[in-house]
ROZA-128898 format. One record per residue (C-alpha): residue number from 1; x, y, z. Coordinates in steps of 0.25 Angstrom, whole numbers. Layout:
BEGIN
(rec NUM; (X; Y; Z));
...
***
This chain:
BEGIN
(rec 1; (-5; -52; 40));
(rec 2; (8; -46; 35));
(rec 3; (12; -58; 25));
(rec 4; (2; -59; 12));
(rec 5; (-5; -72; 9));
(rec 6; (-13; -69; -2));
(rec 7; (-8; -62; -16));
(rec 8; (-14; -57; -28));
(rec 9; (-11; -60; -41));
(rec 10; (-1; -51; -51));
(rec 11; (-9; -42; -60));
(rec 12; (-11; -49; -73));
(rec 13; (-9; -41; -87));
(rec 14; (-22; -34; -90));
(rec 15; (-28; -37; -76));
(rec 16; (-39; -28; -69));
(rec 17; (-35; -19; -57));
(rec 18; (-47; -16; -48));
(rec 19; (-46; -2; -41));
(rec 20; (-54; 0; -27));
(rec 21; (-52; 14; -21));
(rec 22; (-53; 10; -6));
(rec 23; (-46; 22; -1));
(rec 24; (-47; 37; -7));
(rec 25; (-54; 40; -20));
(rec 26; (-49; 45; -33));
(rec 27; (-46; 62; -34));
(rec 28; (-48; 63; -48));
(rec 29; (-55; 50; -57));
(rec 30; (-41; 52; -67));
(rec 31; (-33; 48; -56));
(rec 32; (-41; 34; -56));
(rec 33; (-41; 34; -70));
(rec 34; (-27; 36; -72));
(rec 35; (-24; 24; -64));
(rec 36; (-34; 16; -72));
(rec 37; (-28; 20; -85));
(rec 38; (-14; 16; -79));
(rec 39; (-17; 3; -77));
(rec 40; (-26; 2; -90));
(rec 41; (-13; 6; -97));
(rec 42; (-7; -6; -92));
(rec 43; (-16; -15; -98));
(rec 44; (-24; -17; -85));
(rec 45; (-39; -15; -82));
(rec 46; (-44; -7; -69));
(rec 47; (-57; -10; -62));
(rec 48; (-61; 1; -53));
(rec 49; (-68; -2; -40));
(rec 50; (-83; 2; -40));
(rec 51; (-79; 13; -30));
(rec 52; (-66; 18; -37));
(rec 53; (-71; 31; -40));
(rec 54; (-79; 34; -27));
(rec 55; (-75; 44; -18));
(rec 56; (-77; 52; -4));
(rec 57; (-67; 62; 1));
(rec 58; (-55; 54; 4));
(rec 59; (-61; 40; 1));
(rec 60; (-66; 32; -11));
(rec 61; (-80; 34; -8));
(rec 62; (-91; 41; 0));
(rec 63; (-93; 31; 13));
(rec 64; (-108; 36; 13));
(rec 65; (-111; 33; 0));
(rec 66; (-105; 21; 2));
(rec 67; (-114; 16; 12));
(rec 68; (-126; 18; 2));
(rec 69; (-119; 13; -11));
(rec 70; (-108; 5; -5));
(rec 71; (-99; 12; -15));
(rec 72; (-90; 21; -6));
(rec 73; (-88; 18; 8));
(rec 74; (-77; 9; 14));
(rec 75; (-85; -3; 12));
(rec 76; (-86; 0; -2));
(rec 77; (-72; 2; -4));
(rec 78; (-70; -11; 3));
(rec 79; (-80; -18; -7));
(rec 80; (-73; -12; -19));
(rec 81; (-60; -17; -15));
(rec 82; (-65; -30; -12));
(rec 83; (-72; -30; -25));
(rec 84; (-59; -28; -34));
(rec 85; (-52; -40; -25));
(rec 86; (-64; -50; -29));
(rec 87; (-66; -44; -43));
(rec 88; (-60; -56; -52));
(rec 89; (-58; -45; -62));
(rec 90; (-47; -38; -54));
(rec 91; (-33; -41; -54));
(rec 92; (-27; -30; -44));
(rec 93; (-34; -22; -34));
(rec 94; (-27; -8; -35));
(rec 95; (-32; 3; -25));
(rec 96; (-37; 16; -31));
(rec 97; (-28; 25; -22));
(rec 98; (-25; 26; -6));
(rec 99; (-29; 39; 1));
(rec 100; (-37; 34; 13));
(rec 101; (-49; 25; 16));
(rec 102; (-44; 11; 13));
(rec 103; (-45; 6; 27));
(rec 104; (-59; 11; 28));
(rec 105; (-62; -1; 18));
(rec 106; (-55; -12; 27));
(rec 107; (-66; -16; 36));
(rec 108; (-75; -19; 23));
(rec 109; (-65; -27; 16));
(rec 110; (-68; -42; 13));
(rec 111; (-55; -47; 16));
(rec 112; (-60; -61; 12));
(rec 113; (-63; -58; -3));
(rec 114; (-50; -50; -4));
(rec 115; (-42; -62; 1));
(rec 116; (-51; -72; -9));
(rec 117; (-46; -62; -20));
(rec 118; (-32; -58; -18));
(rec 119; (-27; -48; -27));
(rec 120; (-15; -37; -28));
(rec 121; (-20; -25; -20));
(rec 122; (-13; -13; -23));
(rec 123; (-13; 2; -15));
(rec 124; (-5; 10; -6));
(rec 125; (-6; 21; 4));
(rec 126; (-21; 20; 11));
(rec 127; (-22; 7; 5));
(rec 128; (-12; 2; 15));
(rec 129; (-23; -1; 23));
(rec 130; (-29; -11; 12));
(rec 131; (-16; -17; 12));
(rec 132; (-15; -20; 26));
(rec 133; (-30; -25; 28));
(rec 134; (-30; -34; 16));
(rec 135; (-17; -41; 18));
(rec 136; (-19; -43; 33));
(rec 137; (-33; -49; 30));
(rec 138; (-31; -55; 17));
(rec 139; (-16; -58; 16));
(rec 140; (-17; -52; 2));
(rec 141; (-3; -45; -3));
(rec 142; (-6; -31; -7));
(rec 143; (2; -21; -15));
(rec 144; (7; -8; -9));
(rec 145; (5; 1; -22));
(rec 146; (-1; 13; -29));
(rec 147; (-15; 14; -32));
(rec 148; (-23; 17; -46));
(rec 149; (-22; 30; -43));
(rec 150; (-8; 31; -40));
(rec 151; (-4; 23; -53));
(rec 152; (-12; 32; -62));
(rec 153; (-6; 44; -56));
(rec 154; (1; 54; -66));
(rec 155; (13; 53; -57));
(rec 156; (14; 39; -54));
(rec 157; (27; 34; -55));
(rec 158; (31; 22; -66));
(rec 159; (39; 16; -54));
(rec 160; (25; 15; -46));
(rec 161; (16; 10; -58));
(rec 162; (27; 0; -63));
(rec 163; (29; -6; -49));
(rec 164; (14; -8; -46));
(rec 165; (13; -15; -60));
(rec 166; (25; -24; -58));
(rec 167; (20; -28; -43));
(rec 168; (5; -30; -48));
(rec 169; (11; -39; -59));
(rec 170; (21; -47; -51));
(rec 171; (33; -42; -58));
(rec 172; (38; -32; -48));
(rec 173; (53; -34; -43));
(rec 174; (55; -39; -29));
(rec 175; (61; -27; -25));
(rec 176; (54; -15; -21));
(rec 177; (59; -4; -31));
(rec 178; (65; 9; -25));
(rec 179; (60; 22; -29));
(rec 180; (65; 26; -42));
(rec 181; (68; 41; -39));
(rec 182; (74; 38; -25));
(rec 183; (79; 23; -24));
(rec 184; (84; 26; -10));
(rec 185; (81; 17; 1));
(rec 186; (85; 19; 16));
(rec 187; (86; 7; 24));
(rec 188; (83; 12; 39));
(rec 189; (87; -3; 45));
(rec 190; (93; -13; 37));
(rec 191; (90; -28; 38));
(rec 192; (82; -38; 28));
(rec 193; (68; -43; 31));
(rec 194; (58; -52; 23));
(rec 195; (43; -50; 27));
(rec 196; (30; -46; 21));
(rec 197; (29; -31; 18));
(rec 198; (18; -25; 24));
(rec 199; (12; -9; 26));
(rec 200; (9; 3; 18));
(rec 201; (6; 17; 21));
(rec 202; (10; 20; 36));
(rec 203; (-2; 27; 39));
(rec 204; (-12; 17; 34));
(rec 205; (-5; 6; 41));
(rec 206; (-6; 14; 54));
(rec 207; (-21; 15; 52));
(rec 208; (-22; 0; 52));
(rec 209; (-18; 1; 67));
(rec 210; (-29; -5; 76));
(rec 211; (-37; -10; 64));
(rec 212; (-41; -24; 61));
(rec 213; (-31; -23; 50));
(rec 214; (-19; -17; 58));
(rec 215; (-6; -18; 51));
(rec 216; (2; -31; 53));
(rec 217; (18; -28; 52));
(rec 218; (24; -41; 60));
(rec 219; (35; -47; 52));
(rec 220; (32; -38; 40));
(rec 221; (41; -28; 32));
(rec 222; (32; -15; 36));
(rec 223; (31; -6; 24));
(rec 224; (25; 8; 26));
(rec 225; (24; 21; 18));
(rec 226; (18; 34; 20));
(rec 227; (15; 49; 13));
(rec 228; (15; 63; 20));
(rec 229; (17; 56; 34));
(rec 230; (28; 65; 41));
(rec 231; (38; 58; 50));
(rec 232; (30; 61; 63));
(rec 233; (18; 55; 57));
(rec 234; (26; 42; 54));
(rec 235; (31; 41; 67));
(rec 236; (18; 41; 72));
(rec 237; (13; 29; 64));
(rec 238; (26; 21; 67));
(rec 239; (25; 25; 82));
(rec 240; (12; 19; 81));
(rec 241; (15; 6; 74));
(rec 242; (26; 4; 83));
(rec 243; (18; 6; 95));
(rec 244; (8; -4; 89));
(rec 245; (19; -14; 87));
(rec 246; (18; -15; 73));
(rec 247; (33; -12; 70));
(rec 248; (38; -21; 80));
(rec 249; (37; -34; 70));
(rec 250; (40; -28; 57));
(rec 251; (51; -35; 49));
(rec 252; (55; -23; 42));
(rec 253; (50; -10; 36));
(rec 254; (50; -2; 24));
(rec 255; (45; 12; 23));
(rec 256; (42; 15; 10));
(rec 257; (39; 30; 4));
(rec 258; (36; 40; 16));
(rec 259; (32; 51; 5));
(rec 260; (32; 65; 11));
(rec 261; (34; 59; 25));
(rec 262; (46; 67; 29));
(rec 263; (46; 82; 34));
(rec 264; (41; 92; 24));
(rec 265; (33; 105; 23));
(rec 266; (20; 97; 23));
(rec 267; (24; 91; 36));
(rec 268; (31; 101; 44));
(rec 269; (29; 96; 58));
(rec 270; (42; 94; 66));
(rec 271; (51; 98; 53));
(rec 272; (63; 88; 52));
(rec 273; (62; 84; 65));
(rec 274; (62; 69; 62));
(rec 275; (62; 64; 47));
(rec 276; (54; 52; 43));
(rec 277; (66; 44; 41));
(rec 278; (69; 47; 56));
(rec 279; (55; 42; 61));
(rec 280; (57; 29; 52));
(rec 281; (70; 26; 58));
(rec 282; (63; 28; 73));
(rec 283; (53; 19; 70));
(rec 284; (59; 9; 61));
(rec 285; (74; 7; 66));
(rec 286; (69; 1; 79));
(rec 287; (61; -9; 73));
(rec 288; (76; -17; 69));
(rec 289; (70; -22; 55));
(rec 290; (74; -17; 41));
(rec 291; (68; -4; 37));
(rec 292; (69; 1; 22));
(rec 293; (65; 15; 19));
(rec 294; (60; 22; 5));
(rec 295; (56; 12; -5));
(rec 296; (45; 18; -14));
(rec 297; (33; 12; -6));
(rec 298; (23; 23; -4));
(rec 299; (17; 37; -8));
(rec 300; (30; 42; -16));
(rec 301; (32; 43; -31));
(rec 302; (35; 29; -31));
(rec 303; (27; 17; -26));
(rec 304; (33; 3; -28));
(rec 305; (21; -7; -26));
(rec 306; (24; -18; -15));
(rec 307; (17; -29; -9));
(rec 308; (12; -31; 4));
(rec 309; (11; -43; 13));
(rec 310; (22; -50; 4));
(rec 311; (36; -54; 9));
(rec 312; (47; -43; 6));
(rec 313; (62; -42; 9));
(rec 314; (65; -29; 15));
(rec 315; (81; -28; 14));
(rec 316; (84; -15; 20));
(rec 317; (99; -18; 18));
(rec 318; (97; -18; 4));
(rec 319; (87; -8; 6));
(rec 320; (76; -16; -3));
(rec 321; (62; -22; -1));
(rec 322; (59; -35; -10));
(rec 323; (46; -41; -12));
(rec 324; (49; -57; -9));
(rec 325; (35; -64; -14));
(rec 326; (25; -60; -24));
(rec 327; (13; -52; -19));
(rec 328; (5; -57; -31));
(rec 329; (4; -71; -36));
(rec 330; (-3; -78; -45));
(rec 331; (-12; -90; -42));
(rec 332; (-5; -103; -45));
***
């Protein structure tokens, strides 16, 4: 499903932030503590999942040890995630960070338990896999925003932090803000459309293909972003999505931050033969729908937290994206 049917409640003053580690682990313990202290400095309490400090190579925990003590394998990471949804003390489920490994946990998630305890769920990048699976299996509106390590980082921008707080508290303005350092936004194709916003990191969206939680895009505003994906790489993924029929039914497209994705010394292949914008134009203009590019949604310096699964209006003529319905709702 693309449209959300379940919604968490806004974060109350003094509420509790639950932190699972479904993807990559911390590098230095201070990376986690910075995020914890940032939340605490705003009057909130943080509850780390049992496996928050587990790690093995590029995932949060040793899968082999997990089979013995049920602490670090994908099943355990899934258990930690569900436990925070069902914990009555926890108000928001805020992922530690992205990286790699979220998709490993999906087959082990108890979607019924998550559906019965809807809460704001925040994360981005590799967490895309969980956004897709959770929304399509439970109907829960989720939030594409920075992880705990991200908000605690010394170079995290005030824009990123303030936007996260505003969205979680239910006080964010309807229009998704532009990058404060570079407010230019390009309309690749004009038009206005209102539909649910779905998507995430392009690389992870491609990884859902052929799985039981394959991304559904029909009738939706397709949002994607990525990092260090050169033009030929983006070309390949959009080609795959097009061949699979995933682009034919989209209502509109929002391309967020494509950080370090154009030609550079890091990606010298076929230098300057085709730019990223050339690739976007080639694949997206023939769709005949509104297309907007360069809102601060993704891996750049600034990240404007956005809800996924709720109705938004993409006005490419005015070069803006607005959120039309609350992603978080208090029970009557």
